C-alpha positions as CSV (number, residue, x, y, z in Angstrom):
1,X,15.0,-81.6,-62.5
2,X,15.9,-79.1,-60.5
3,X,20.1,-79.2,-59.5
4,X,20.2,-82.7,-60.1
5,X,16.9,-83.4,-58.2
6,X,13.8,-84.7,-58.6
7,X,10.9,-81.7,-58.3
8,X,7.3,-82.7,-56.8
9,X,4.4,-80.3,-56.7
10,X,1.6,-81.0,-54.4
11,X,-1.6,-79.0,-53.9
12,X,-2.7,-78.6,-50.6
13,X,-5.9,-77.9,-48.5
14,X,-7.2,-74.2,-49.9
15,X,-5.2,-74.9,-53.5
16,X,-6.4,-78.4,-54.1
17,X,-9.8,-77.5,-53.3
18,X,-9.9,-73.7,-55.6
19,X,-8.2,-76.0,-58.4
20,X,-11.0,-78.5,-58.1
21,X,-13.7,-75.9,-57.9
22,X,-12.0,-74.1,-60.7
23,X,-12.2,-77.5,-63.3
24,X,-15.5,-78.2,-62.9
25,X,-17.0,-74.6,-64.0
26,X,-17.0,-73.9,-67.7
27,X,-16.7,-70.5,-67.7
28,X,-13.7,-68.4,-69.8
29,X,-12.4,-66.6,-66.4
30,X,-12.2,-70.5,-64.8
31,X,-10.7,-72.0,-67.9
32,X,-8.0,-69.4,-68.4
33,X,-7.3,-70.1,-64.9
34,X,-6.8,-73.8,-64.9
35,X,-4.4,-73.4,-68.2
36,X,-2.6,-70.6,-66.0
37,X,-2.1,-72.8,-63.0
38,X,-1.2,-76.3,-64.7
39,X,1.2,-74.5,-66.6
40,X,2.8,-72.8,-63.6
41,X,3.1,-76.4,-62.3
42,X,4.9,-77.3,-65.2
43,X,7.5,-74.6,-65.0
44,X,7.9,-75.7,-61.0
45,X,8.7,-78.8,-61.8
46,X,11.5,-77.6,-64.0
47,X,12.2,-74.2,-62.0
48,X,10.9,-74.1,-58.3
49,X,12.2,-71.4,-57.6
50,X,10.1,-69.4,-60.5
51,X,8.1,-67.4,-58.0
52,X,8.9,-64.3,-56.8
53,X,10.3,-64.7,-53.1
54,X,8.1,-63.3,-50.3
55,X,10.1,-61.6,-47.3
56,X,10.2,-63.5,-44.2
57,X,8.4,-60.9,-42.0
58,X,5.9,-60.4,-44.6
59,X,4.9,-64.0,-44.2
60,X,1.6,-64.2,-42.6
61,X,1.7,-65.6,-39.1
62,X,-1.4,-68.0,-39.7
63,X,1.4,-69.6,-42.1
64,X,4.1,-68.9,-39.5
65,X,2.5,-71.4,-37.0
66,X,2.1,-73.9,-39.8
67,X,6.2,-73.6,-39.9
68,X,6.0,-71.9,-43.5
69,X,9.7,-71.0,-43.6
70,X,9.6,-69.7,-47.5
71,X,7.1,-68.4,-49.3
72,X,6.8,-67.6,-53.3
73,X,4.4,-66.2,-55.2
74,X,3.4,-66.4,-58.7
75,X,0.8,-64.3,-60.9
76,X,-1.6,-65.9,-62.9
77,X,-4.2,-64.8,-64.9
78,X,-7.3,-62.7,-64.4
79,X,-5.6,-61.2,-61.4
80,X,-5.2,-64.1,-59.5
81,X,-2.1,-65.3,-57.4
82,X,-0.8,-68.6,-56.6
83,X,1.2,-69.0,-53.1
84,X,3.7,-71.7,-52.5
85,X,6.8,-72.9,-50.3
86,X,9.9,-75.0,-50.9
87,X,11.0,-78.0,-48.9
88,X,13.8,-80.6,-50.1
89,X,15.6,-83.5,-49.1
90,X,19.0,-84.3,-50.5
91,X,17.4,-86.3,-53.6
92,X,13.9,-84.3,-54.0
93,X,13.0,-80.9,-53.9
94,X,9.0,-80.6,-52.6
95,X,7.1,-77.3,-54.2
96,X,3.5,-77.5,-52.0
97,X,1.1,-75.2,-53.2
98,X,-0.4,-73.6,-50.6
99,X,-3.3,-70.9,-52.2
100,X,-4.7,-70.2,-55.4
101,X,-6.9,-66.5,-54.4
102,X,-8.2,-63.7,-56.3
103,X,-6.4,-60.1,-56.0
104,X,-8.5,-58.8,-53.2
105,X,-7.9,-61.7,-50.5
106,X,-4.7,-61.6,-51.9
107,X,-4.4,-58.1,-50.7
108,X,-6.5,-58.7,-47.0
109,X,-3.8,-61.9,-46.5
110,X,-1.0,-59.8,-46.5
111,X,-2.6,-56.5,-45.5
112,X,-2.3,-54.5,-48.1
113,X,-4.8,-51.4,-48.9
């Protein structure tokens, strides 16, 4: 519950594919990432504003075209990043995890050097 509202967390497209792929692998790095993702999902259910908000002008154009109006970033283990957005109704908050990506991919997405 967050401010009296139920919080539901969903993995979308790329995030879901990445999570499934990581769960299939048995190496230490993958298992560490899976644990980190599951921990963050638990935190988001209690506090969906846990992540660091990304300024609106920095939201990638492809995400803006999908209607993303707010974007949050959470640092995961091994320098990976999770990107998510929030939507809600009067009775529920929805946290949609959009991407689970490594640091070089994150830098490329946001055009960092």
